C-alpha positions in Angstrom: 16.5 29.1 47.5 16.5 26.5 44.8 19.7 26.3 42.8 20.9 23.9 40.2 23.9 21.6 40.8 24.9 22.1 37.2 24.8 25.5 35.7 25.7 25.8 32.0 26.5 29.5 32.7 29.8 28.9 34.5 32.6 30.2 32.3 30.1 30.9 29.5 28.8 34.4 30.3 30.9 36.6 32.6 29.1 37.4 35.8 26.3 34.9 35.2 26.9 33.0 38.4 27.2 34.4 41.9 30.5 34.1 43.8 30.4 30.8 45.7 31.7 30.3 49.2 34.9 28.2 49.1 34.1 24.5 49.7 37.2 23.8 51.8 35.2 20.9 53.4 36.6 18.3 51.0 39.1 15.9 52.5 41.2 14.8 49.5 41.8 15.7 45.8 42.5 13.2 43.1 44.2 14.8 40.1 43.2 13.0 36.9 44.2 13.4 33.3 41.5 15.6 31.9 39.8 16.3 35.2 39.8 16.3 39.0 37.9 14.5 41.8 37.1 16.0 45.1 36.5 13.6 48.0 34.3 14.1 51.0 34.8 11.3 53.5 31.9 10.2 55.7 34.1 10.4 58.8 36.8 13.0 59.3 39.1 10.4 60.7 39.2 8.5 57.4 42.1 8.6 55.0 40.6 6.3 52.4 37.1 5.8 50.9 34.9 3.0 52.3 31.6 3.4 50.6 32.3 5.6 47.6 29.6 7.4 45.6 31.0 9.0 42.5 28.9 11.7 40.9 30.0 13.5 37.8 29.5 17.2 36.8 27.4 18.1 33.8 27.5 20.3 30.7 28.9 23.8 30.5 31.9 25.5 29.1 35.4 25.3 30.6 36.5 23.7 33.8 34.4 22.2 36.6 34.2 24.5 39.7 34.1 22.5 42.9 32.8 25.4 44.9 29.8 25.8 42.5 29.1 22.0 42.7 29.4 22.0 46.5 27.1 25.0 46.7 24.4 23.5 44.5 24.6 20.2 46.3 24.7 21.4 49.9 23.2 24.9 50.2 19.8 24.4 48.4 16.6 22.9 49.7 18.2 19.6 50.6 21.8 19.3 52.0 22.8 16.3 49.8 26.4 16.1 50.8 25.7 16.1 54.5 22.9 13.5 54.1 25.2 11.2 52.2 28.0 11.5 54.8 25.5 11.0 57.7 24.4 7.7 56.0 28.1 6.5 55.9 28.8 7.2 52.2 31.9 8.9 50.9 31.1 11.4 48.1 33.5 11.7 45.2 32.7 14.7 43.0 34.1 14.2 39.5 34.9 17.3 37.5 36.3 17.9 34.0 38.9 20.2 32.6 36.5 20.9 29.7 32.8 20.2 30.3 31.9 20.9 26.7 34.3 18.2 25.4 33.0 15.0 23.9 31.2 12.7 26.2 33.4 9.9 25.1 36.6 11.9 26.0 35.3 12.8 29.4 34.3 9.2 30.0 38.0 8.4 30.0 38.3 10.7 33.0 35.4 8.9 34.6 37.2 5.6 34.1 40.3 6.9 35.8 38.1 8.1 38.8 36.4 4.7 39.1 39.8 2.9 39.0 41.2 5.4 41.6 38.3 4.8 43.9 38.8 1.0 43.7 42.5 1.3 44.4 41.9 3.8 47.3 39.0 1.9 48.8 39.3 0.3 52.3 37.2 -2.9 52.3 35.2 -4.4 49.5 32.0 -2.3 49.3 30.7 -1.9 45.8 30.7 1.5 44.2 27.8 3.8 43.3 28.5 5.7 40.1 26.5 8.3 38.2 26.1 12.0 37.6 24.1 15.1 37.1 22.7 15.9 33.6 25.4 15.1 31.0 27.5 13.6 33.9 25.0 10.7 34.0 25.7 9.9 30.3 29.5 10.2 30.8 29.4 7.7 33.6 26.9 5.4 31.9 29.1 5.1 28.9 32.2 4.7 31.1 30.7 1.8 33.0 29.4 0.1 29.9 32.8 0.5 28.2 34.6 -0.9 31.2 32.4 -3.9 31.3 32.7 -4.4 27.6 36.5 -4.5 27.9 36.7 -6.5 31.1 33.5 -7.7 32.8 32.9 -6.3 36.3 36.2 -4.3 36.3 34.2 -1.3 37.6 33.1 -3.1 40.8 29.9 -1.0 40.7 26.6 -2.1 42.2 24.4 1.0 41.5 24.2 3.5 38.7 22.5 6.9 39.5 21.5 9.6 37.0 20.0 13.0 38.0 17.9 14.6 35.2 20.2 13.1 32.6 19.0 13.4 29.0 19.2 9.7 28.2 17.1 10.1 25.0 18.1 13.7 24.3 17.9 17.3 25.5 16.1 20.2 23.9 17.2 23.8 23.1 14.6 25.7 20.9 15.7 25.9 17.3 14.7 29.6 17.3 17.2 30.2 20.2 20.0 28.3 18.5 19.4 30.3 15.3 19.5 33.6 17.2 22.7 32.6 18.9 24.4 32.0 15.6 22.8 35.1 14.1 24.3 37.3 16.8 27.7 35.7 16.5 27.8 36.0 12.7 26.8 39.7 12.8 28.3 41.1 16.0 30.8 38.5 17.2 33.8 40.7 16.2 32.7 43.8 18.1 35.4 45.2 20.4 34.7 44.5 24.0 31.4 42.7 23.5 32.3 40.2 20.7 33.4 37.4 23.0 30.3 37.6 25.0 28.0 37.9 22.0 29.5 34.8 20.4 29.7 32.7 23.6 26.2 31.1 23.3 26.7 30.1 19.7 30.1 28.5 20.5 28.5 26.6 23.4 25.7 25.3 21.1 28.2 24.0 18.6 30.5 22.4 21.1 31.1 18.6 20.9 29.0 17.8 24.0 26.1 20.0 22.9 26.0 18.3 19.5 25.9 14.9 21.3 23.2 15.9 23.9 20.7 17.9 21.7 18.1 15.8 19.9 17.8 18.6 17.3 20.7 20.8 16.4 21.6 23.5 13.9 25.2 24.6 13.3 24.3 27.7 11.3 21.3 30.0 10.9 20.4 28.4 7.5 20.9 24.8 8.6 18.1 22.3 8.8 17.1 21.1 12.3 18.2 17.5 12.6 20.2 15.1 14.8 23.9 16.0 14.5 26.3 13.4 13.3 28.2 13.7 16.6 25.1 12.5 18.4 24.4 9.7 15.9 28.0 8.5 16.3 27.8 8.7 20.1 24.6 6.7 20.2 26.2 4.0 18.0 29.2 3.8 20.2 27.1 3.6 23.3 25.2 0.7 21.7 28.5 -1.0 20.7 29.6 -1.3 24.3 26.2 -2.6 25.4 24.3 0.6 26.2 24.2 -0.1 29.9 26.6 -2.0 32.3 24.9 -5.4 32.9 24.3 -6.5 36.5 24.2 -2.9 37.8 21.1 -1.5 39.5 19.9 1.6 37.5 18.4 4.5 39.4 17.3 7.8 38.0 15.4 10.9 38.9 13.7 13.6 36.7 13.2 17.3 37.6 9.9 17.1 35.6 6.6 15.4 36.3 5.8 11.9 35.3 2.0 12.5 35.1 2.0 14.2 31.7 1.4 17.6 33.3 3.5 20.2 31.4 4.7 23.7 32.3 1.8 25.6 30.6 3.9 27.1 27.9 1.9 27.1 24.7 3.1 26.0 21.3 3.7 28.3 18.4 3.6 31.6 20.3 6.1 34.4 20.4 8.5 34.1 23.4 10.9 37.0 22.6 10.5 40.1 20.5 12.9 42.9 20.0 11.8 46.5 20.5 14.8 48.6 19.4 16.2 49.8 16.1 19.1 47.4 15.6 17.0 44.3 15.5 13.7 45.7 14.4 11.1 42.9 13.7 13.2 40.1 15.2 11.1 37.5 17.1 11.6 33.9 18.4 8.6 31.5 18.8 8.0 28.4 20.9 8.0 25.1 19.0 4.9 23.8 17.4 4.1 20.7 15.4 4.0 20.7 11.6 5.8 23.2 9.4 6.5 26.5 11.2 8.5 29.7 11.0 10.1 29.6 14.5 12.2 32.7 14.1 12.4 35.9 12.1 15.9 37.4 12.4 16.3 41.0 11.2 19.4 43.3 11.3 18.6 46.9 10.3 19.6 47.4 6.7 19.8 43.7 5.8 17.2 41.2 4.5 15.3 39.3 7.1 16.0 35.6 7.7 13.2 33.2 8.3 14.0 30.0 10.2 11.6 27.1 9.7 11.1 23.7 11.2 9.0 20.7 10.1 7.9 17.6 12.0 9.1 18.5 15.5 6.9 18.0 18.5 5.6 20.9 20.7 8.3 20.3 23.3 8.8 23.6 25.0 5.8 23.0 27.3 6.4 19.3 27.8 7.0 17.8 31.3 10.7 18.1 32.2 13.5 19.9 33.9 13.6 23.6 32.9 16.5 25.2 31.2 18.9 26.6 34.0 18.7 30.3 34.8 21.7 32.6 35.2 21.2 33.4 38.9 23.3 36.5 39.0 22.1 38.4 36.0 19.1 40.7 35.8 15.9 38.8 35.1 17.8 35.4 35.7 17.8 34.6 31.9 17.4 31.0 30.8 17.1 29.9 27.1 14.7 32.5 25.6 15.9 34.8 28.4 19.4 34.6 27.1 18.3 35.6 23.6 16.5 38.6 25.2 19.6 39.5 27.2 21.8 39.4 24.0 19.2 41.4 22.1 19.1 44.0 24.9 22.9 44.4 24.8 22.7 45.1 21.1 19.6 47.3 21.3 20.5 49.3 24.4 17.0 48.5 25.7 15.3 45.4 27.0 13.6 43.0 24.6 10.0 41.8 25.2 10.2 38.5 26.9 7.1 36.4 27.4 8.7 33.0 28.3 12.1 32.8 29.9 12.7 29.1 30.7 11.3 26.2 28.8 11.8 22.4 29.0 15.5 21.4 28.7 15.4 17.7 29.7 12.0 16.1 29.1 10.9 13.7 31.9 10.6 10.8 29.4 14.3 11.4 28.5 15.4 11.7 32.2 14.0 8.3 33.1 14.9 6.6 29.8 11.3 5.8 29.1 11.0 6.7 25.4 11.9 9.0 22.5 11.3 12.7 22.8 10.4 12.9 19.2 7.3 10.8 19.9 4.8 13.6 20.8 2.3 11.2 22.5 5.0 9.7 24.7 6.5 13.2 25.4 3.2 14.5 26.9 1.8 11.3 28.5 2.0 9.7 31.9 5.1 7.7 32.1 4.6 3.9 32.2 7.2 2.5 34.6 7.5 -0.6 32.5 8.7 1.5 29.6 11.8 2.8 31.4 15.2 1.3 31.0 15.9 2.1 34.6 15.1 -0.3 37.4 13.7 2.4 39.6 13.0 6.1 39.0 11.3 9.1 40.6 9.8 12.1 38.9 9.2 15.4 40.6 5.8 16.6 41.7 6.1 19.7 39.5 8.3 20.9 36.7 11.3 22.5 38.2 14.8 23.8 37.4 17.2 21.3 35.8 19.4 19.5 38.4 17.8 21.3 41.3 18.0 19.0 44.4 14.7 19.0 46.3 13.7 17.2 49.5 11.4 15.0 47.5 14.1 13.7 45.1 17.0 13.8 47.6 15.2 11.7 50.1 14.1 9.2 47.4 17.8 8.8 46.4 18.9 8.3 50.0 16.3 5.7 50.6 17.4 3.7 47.5 21.1 4.0 48.4 20.5 2.8 51.9 18.5 -0.3 50.7 20.5 -1.9 47.9 
């Protein structure tokens, strides 16, 4: 069964994730201010790290769950933790007390973890540092900042990102608008209000504003780059964007050939069928000026949400928005809107497309802007990437799913510095 390493559903929607087996296999725990690191030694006789590989958790709400991380890394198609340990590496899983906090704030936790690994290390082996999804941006900024303040203080030879949105992530504007619409109208309902408002709060969290290339804070807002993202990109540039002298590796859960996921542009992905939301619909993104959502509460005027100048990105090559594995229908982005509508209507919404592109391949391998439609849908030119080496998946798959193909490529690169 394929499962993501990072699920945005943990602590966001109750019951969205299955109960994970306890990962009592870790050998040490490093308490950090703002987070925790769980250490898996390559040899059970060890008491200190020798060849540390630090990998950071990605975006969600609330605190990192080591059992969920372990389950996604070890119990899917490719047992990543076991493979690392067999190759002589010590895995340090970095978690955060609040995964939706600012990337810059969580980078301070990453700096602590890197410094702890250096202090704990037996021998002089250089570190590998990176992360999954947002975790790759957190550690990228942390390494660049450490070098900016004191060259080579991070003692890191290799940086590794796993489906990290280097040039931005995508959540359909229609879905963002629907999340805010639901919270505005039903977020105070006894019993259901917390759940109905959870998706909107996640969309407006500091980390989401920094990750999403286009964001809306309210139903009536214009889709644009949030100031929090603009400020983060400026800060990343200020510290050098990348740590110099560090080999940069990255993988994408989407294809690099330009082959998309066959989701058409400008079609209805979700439509309500009950009385409470009569006439509400959410569409996939198209180019040009477009009505992407019609939001209708019975007895109130309809709201039309429009965009202009965005690319047709839902069907682009890339890692697909994570599914909630333990909920009926395994809702993803449009699927979550359908699930919320179903709760309000008392009957299922019509759902044509559940999961669309979340991290475009061109973003995951830092090869270009996702607002450039031609670049978004074309074969990726290796020379255009800011990474030294990268690997794209053979097909478009779930965001942060570890496959044999991607896992073996990473292991080969780590074994041959």
